[in-house]
N, CA, C and O atoms as a MOPAC input file, in Angstrom:
PM7 MOZYME 1SCF
protein

 N      1.04900 1    -1.19000 1    -0.24900 1
 C      0.06000 1    -0.04600 1    -0.12700 1
 C      1.01100 1     1.27300 1    -0.15400 1
 O      0.68700 1     2.29900 1    -0.75000 1
 N      2.10400 1     1.13300 1     0.49500 1
 C      2.99100 1     2.21300 1     0.35700 1
 C      3.06600 1     2.97700 1    -0.80700 1
 O      3.03000 1     4.20700 1    -0.78700 1
 N      3.19200 1     2.16600 1    -2.03300 1
 C      3.37400 1     2.69300 1    -3.17800 1
 C      2.21800 1     3.44700 1    -3.62200 1
 O      2.47400 1     4.46000 1    -4.27300 1
 N      0.94500 1     3.15900 1    -3.39800 1
 C     -0.31900 1     3.77100 1    -3.56600 1
 C     -0.33700 1     5.34300 1    -2.89600 1
 O     -0.48500 1     6.40800 1    -3.49500 1
 N     -0.11300 1     5.08000 1    -1.31500 1
 C     -0.05000 1     6.35100 1    -0.70800 1
 C      0.96000 1     7.31300 1    -1.25100 1
 O      0.71600 1     8.51900 1    -1.30300 1
 N      2.09300 1     6.79400 1    -1.65600 1
 C      3.08700 1     7.58800 1    -2.33200 1
 C      2.57800 1     8.36000 1    -3.63900 1
 O      2.80200 1     9.54300 1    -3.89600 1
 N      1.94500 1     7.57300 1    -4.31000 1
 C      1.24900 1     8.18100 1    -5.52400 1
 C      0.26400 1     9.01000 1    -5.41800 1
 O      0.18400 1     9.82600 1    -6.33600 1
 N     -0.74800 1     9.08700 1    -4.34800 1
 C     -1.66600 1     9.91800 1    -3.75800 1
 C     -0.65200 1    11.28500 1    -3.48900 1
 O     -0.89500 1    12.36200 1    -4.03300 1
 N      0.26400 1    11.12500 1    -2.76900 1
 C      1.16700 1    12.29000 1    -2.15200 1
 C      1.71500 1    13.13700 1    -3.43600 1
 O      1.67800 1    14.36600 1    -3.49000 1
 N      2.22400 1    12.29800 1    -4.44800 1
 C      2.67600 1    13.00200 1    -5.61500 1
 C      1.57400 1    13.56100 1    -6.47800 1
 O      1.69200 1    14.60100 1    -7.12600 1
 N      0.57400 1    12.86000 1    -6.44800 1
 C     -0.54800 1    13.59400 1    -7.30000 1
 C     -0.97500 1    14.84100 1    -6.42300 1
 O     -0.79900 1    15.98900 1    -6.83100 1
 N     -1.45500 1    14.59800 1    -5.39300 1
 C     -2.25900 1    15.91900 1    -4.58300 1
 C     -1.28200 1    16.90000 1    -3.89800 1
 O     -1.76600 1    17.84800 1    -3.28000 1
 N      0.07900 1    16.74100 1    -3.96400 1
 C      1.00000 1    17.81900 1    -3.49400 1
 C      1.48600 1    18.62900 1    -4.48800 1
 O      2.31600 1    19.43400 1    -4.06600 1
 N      1.26700 1    18.69200 1    -5.60800 1
 C      1.40000 1    19.62400 1    -6.68700 1
 C      0.27000 1    20.85200 1    -6.64400 1
 O     -0.86100 1    20.68300 1    -6.18900 1
 N      0.68400 1    21.92900 1    -7.11000 1
 C     -0.05100 1    23.07600 1    -7.03700 1
 C     -1.40800 1    22.68200 1    -7.78000 1
 O     -2.41000 1    22.79200 1    -7.07300 1
 N     -1.58200 1    22.29900 1    -8.92200 1
 C     -2.71000 1    21.60300 1    -9.23700 1
 C     -3.53200 1    20.66500 1    -8.31100 1
 O     -4.71700 1    20.83100 1    -8.02500 1
 N     -2.87000 1    19.83100 1    -7.96000 1
 C     -3.43000 1    18.61800 1    -7.36400 1
 C     -4.09000 1    19.30200 1    -5.87900 1
 O     -5.17700 1    18.92700 1    -5.44100 1
 N     -3.38700 1    20.17700 1    -5.31600 1
 C     -3.85900 1    20.88200 1    -4.02900 1
 C     -5.14700 1    21.87500 1    -4.30000 1
 O     -6.02200 1    22.15000 1    -3.47900 1
 N     -5.04000 1    22.35200 1    -5.68200 1
 C     -6.23400 1    23.25000 1    -5.93900 1
 C     -7.55200 1    22.18700 1    -6.07100 1
 O     -8.64200 1    22.50200 1    -5.59300 1
 N     -7.35900 1    21.01000 1    -6.70800 1
 C     -8.39400 1    19.98300 1    -6.78900 1
 C     -8.77500 1    19.59600 1    -5.68700 1
 O     -9.98600 1    19.58800 1    -5.46800 1
 N     -7.88600 1    19.17900 1    -4.71300 1
 C     -8.42700 1    18.81100 1    -3.52700 1
 C     -9.06700 1    19.78100 1    -2.63900 1
 O     -9.89400 1    19.38400 1    -1.81800 1
 N     -8.74100 1    21.08500 1    -2.73600 1
 C     -9.44200 1    22.19900 1    -2.26500 1
 C    -10.84700 1    22.22400 1    -2.61000 1
 O    -11.71700 1    22.21100 1    -1.73900 1
 N    -11.12500 1    22.26300 1    -3.96800 1
 C    -12.29000 1    22.05700 1    -4.47100 1
 C    -13.08100 1    21.01800 1    -4.07200 1
 O    -14.21000 1    21.26200 1    -3.64800 1
 N    -12.62100 1    19.75300 1    -4.14700 1
 C    -13.38200 1    18.81400 1    -3.55400 1
 C    -13.80700 1    19.08000 1    -2.00100 1
 O    -14.98500 1    18.90400 1    -1.69300 1
 N    -13.05900 1    19.41500 1    -1.22300 1
 C    -13.28900 1    19.95900 1    -0.00500 1
 C    -14.60100 1    20.73100 1     0.05500 1
 O    -15.61100 1    20.46600 1     0.70800 1
 N    -14.32600 1    21.88500 1    -0.88600 1
 C    -15.43300 1    22.88700 1    -0.73600 1
 C    -16.64000 1    22.40000 1    -1.26300 1
 O    -17.61000 1    22.95100 1    -0.74300 1
 N    -17.00400 1    21.31300 1    -2.36200 1
 C    -18.03700 1    20.84100 1    -2.58500 1
 C    -18.66400 1    19.51400 1    -1.73900 1
 O    -19.78800 1    19.05000 1    -1.92900 1
 N    -17.78900 1    19.07200 1    -0.87400 1
 C    -18.33800 1    18.06900 1    -0.03800 1
 C    -18.19400 1    18.19500 1     1.47400 1
 O    -19.16400 1    18.03300 1     2.21500 1
 N    -17.09600 1    18.45600 1     1.88000 1
 C    -16.88400 1    18.50400 1     3.55000 1
 C    -17.47800 1    20.03600 1     3.78300 1
 O    -18.23700 1    20.20100 1     4.73800 1
 N    -17.18600 1    21.02300 1     3.03100 1
 C    -17.63300 1    22.33100 1     3.62000 1
 C    -19.01000 1    22.56400 1     3.10300 1
 O    -19.46600 1    23.70600 1     3.17000 1
 N    -19.71200 1    21.60800 1     2.60000 1
 C    -21.14400 1    21.82300 1     1.96100 1
 C    -22.28700 1    21.58000 1     3.29100 1
 O    -22.25400 1    20.69700 1     4.14900 1
 N    -23.09300 1    22.48100 1     3.14900 1
 C    -24.08000 1    22.18600 1     4.19700 1
 C    -25.41600 1    21.85400 1     3.71800 1
 O    -25.88400 1    22.73500 1     2.99700 1
 N    -26.15100 1    20.86500 1     3.90100 1
 C    -27.53500 1    20.62500 1     3.35500 1
 C    -28.51800 1    21.20900 1     3.98100 1
 O    -28.29900 1    21.20200 1     5.19300 1
 N    -29.52900 1    21.72400 1     3.69600 1
 C    -30.67500 1    22.32400 1     4.41000 1
 C    -31.64900 1    21.40600 1     5.05100 1
 O    -31.77900 1    20.25700 1     4.63000 1
 N    -32.35100 1    21.87000 1     6.06800 1
 C    -33.35500 1    20.90900 1     6.77200 1
 C    -34.27000 1    20.00100 1     5.99100 1
 O    -34.82400 1    19.00300 1     6.45100 1
 N    -34.36300 1    20.43700 1     4.81800 1
 C    -35.14100 1    19.71600 1     3.98700 1
 C    -34.57400 1    18.55200 1     3.07000 1
 O    -35.20200 1    18.05600 1     2.13500 1
 N    -33.34800 1    18.20000 1     3.45500 1
 C    -32.58700 1    17.26600 1     2.70600 1
 C    -32.99900 1    16.03700 1     2.73700 1
 O    -33.15400 1    15.62000 1     3.88500 1
 N    -33.26000 1    15.22200 1     1.82200 1
 C    -33.78600 1    13.95900 1     1.96100 1
 C    -32.65600 1    13.06400 1     2.50500 1
 O    -31.48500 1    13.44000 1     2.46300 1
 N    -32.98600 1    11.99500 1     2.96400 1
 C    -32.30600 1    10.78300 1     3.41800 1
 C    -31.11800 1    10.38100 1     2.29200 1
 O    -29.90600 1    10.28400 1     2.48200 1
 N    -31.78000 1    10.21100 1     1.22900 1
 C    -30.65700 1     9.85200 1    -0.05200 1
 C    -29.67600 1    10.93700 1    -0.20500 1
 O    -28.55100 1    10.59100 1    -0.56500 1
 N    -29.90100 1    12.21900 1     0.00800 1
 C    -29.10400 1    13.29100 1    -0.32300 1
 C    -28.03000 1    13.34600 1     0.79700 1
 O    -26.83400 1    13.55900 1     0.59800 1
 N    -28.58900 1    13.13600 1     1.94900 1
 C    -27.61000 1    13.00300 1     3.17400 1
 C    -26.40000 1    12.02500 1     2.97300 1
 O    -25.19800 1    12.28900 1     3.00800 1
 N    -27.09700 1    10.70300 1     2.73000 1
 C    -26.23200 1     9.52300 1     2.55400 1
 C    -25.34500 1     9.74100 1     1.32500 1
 O    -24.18900 1     9.33300 1     1.43600 1
 N    -25.67400 1    10.27900 1     0.25100 1
 C    -24.92400 1    10.58500 1    -0.91500 1
 C    -23.62300 1    11.57800 1    -0.61600 1
 O    -22.47800 1    11.36300 1    -1.01400 1
 N    -24.04100 1    12.65900 1     0.13800 1
 C    -23.08400 1    13.66700 1     0.56800 1
 C    -22.11100 1    13.08400 1     1.51300 1
 O    -20.95400 1    13.47400 1     1.35500 1
 N    -22.33700 1    12.18600 1     2.51500 1
 C    -21.58100 1    11.61500 1     3.49200 1
 C    -20.77100 1    10.67500 1     2.57700 1
 O    -19.55800 1    10.69600 1     2.78800 1
 N    -21.22000 1     9.83300 1     1.57500 1
 C    -20.16000 1     9.27300 1     0.88700 1
 C    -19.11800 1     9.72400 1     0.15400 1
 O    -18.06400 1     9.12300 1    -0.05600 1
 N    -19.47800 1    10.94400 1    -0.28500 1
 C    -18.66700 1    11.83800 1    -0.89100 1
 C    -17.59100 1    12.24800 1    -0.12100 1
 O    -16.40100 1    12.20400 1    -0.43400 1
 N    -18.20100 1    12.74200 1     1.13900 1
 C    -17.15500 1    13.27600 1     2.23100 1
 C    -16.02900 1    12.20700 1     2.43700 1
 O    -14.82700 1    12.46400 1     2.38600 1
 N    -16.55300 1    11.01900 1     2.66800 1
 C    -15.75200 1     9.94800 1     2.96900 1
 C    -14.70600 1     9.75100 1     2.07800 1
 O    -13.58400 1     9.48500 1     2.50900 1
 N    -14.95700 1     9.85900 1     0.74800 1
 C    -13.81500 1     9.72100 1    -0.30300 1
 C    -12.97500 1    10.70900 1    -0.17100 1
 O    -11.77800 1    10.43500 1    -0.09000 1
 N    -13.41900 1    12.09700 1    -0.12100 1
 C    -12.49400 1    13.05600 1     0.18300 1
 C    -11.58000 1    12.99200 1     1.29500 1
 O    -10.44200 1    13.44900 1     1.18400 1
 N    -12.03000 1    12.40800 1     2.46000 1
 C    -11.04700 1    12.28300 1     3.51200 1
 C    -10.16200 1    10.95400 1     3.25600 1
 O     -9.00900 1    10.88500 1     3.68200 1
 N    -10.68100 1    10.05700 1     2.64000 1
 C     -9.78900 1     8.91700 1     2.08400 1
 C     -8.55700 1     9.56000 1     1.28100 1
 O     -7.40700 1     9.25700 1     1.60000 1
 N     -8.78900 1    10.34700 1     0.35600 1
 C     -7.79500 1    10.93500 1    -0.39900 1
 C     -6.94300 1    11.68700 1     0.28700 1
 O     -5.74600 1    11.56900 1     0.02400 1
 N     -7.34900 1    12.56700 1     1.25200 1
 C     -6.76500 1    13.43800 1     2.16500 1
 C     -5.68500 1    12.42900 1     3.09100 1
 O     -4.47700 1    12.66500 1     3.13800 1
 N     -6.22600 1    11.46600 1     3.69100 1
 C     -5.42400 1    10.39800 1     4.49900 1
 C     -4.31700 1     9.67800 1     3.76900 1
 O     -3.18200 1     9.47500 1     4.20000 1
 N     -4.85800 1     9.29200 1     2.49800 1
 C     -3.79600 1     8.67100 1     1.69600 1
 C     -2.46500 1     9.47500 1     1.32900 1
 O     -1.31000 1     9.05200 1     1.31900 1
 N     -2.95300 1    10.76900 1     1.02400 1
 C     -1.83900 1    11.90000 1     0.66700 1
 C     -0.94000 1    12.05800 1     1.66700 1
 O      0.27700 1    12.11400 1     1.49100 1
 N     -1.66500 1    12.15400 1     3.03200 1
 C     -0.68300 1    12.37800 1     4.24300 1
 C      0.17700 1    11.26300 1     4.45300 1
 O      1.36700 1    11.40000 1     4.73600 1
 N     -0.39600 1    10.15500 1     4.32200 1
 C      0.50500 1     8.93600 1     4.51000 1
 C      1.64300 1     8.60600 1     3.63400 1
 O      2.63100 1     7.98300 1     4.02400 1
 N      1.47600 1     9.03100 1     2.47800 1
 C      2.31800 1     9.10900 1     1.42800 1
 C      3.52900 1    10.07900 1     1.42100 1
 O      4.45000 1    10.01500 1     0.60600 1
 N      3.43900 1    10.83500 1     2.25800 1
 C      4.57700 1    12.19200 1     2.54300 1
 C      5.64800 1    11.54700 1     3.19700 1
 O      6.63400 1    12.19300 1     3.55000 1

């Protein structure tokens, strides 16, 4: 798994990669759904957030 983590670090440590990761954070982790959000919307957003967290974790471990 070390090679995969290093690949994440190489990809997301560039200027372009960091910008992409910041954009992903903005549209997932920093996004707030209103009180009328459906269960499906909440679950979908949580899955997206989990994926962004996984990318961030792999990037950190690969440094």
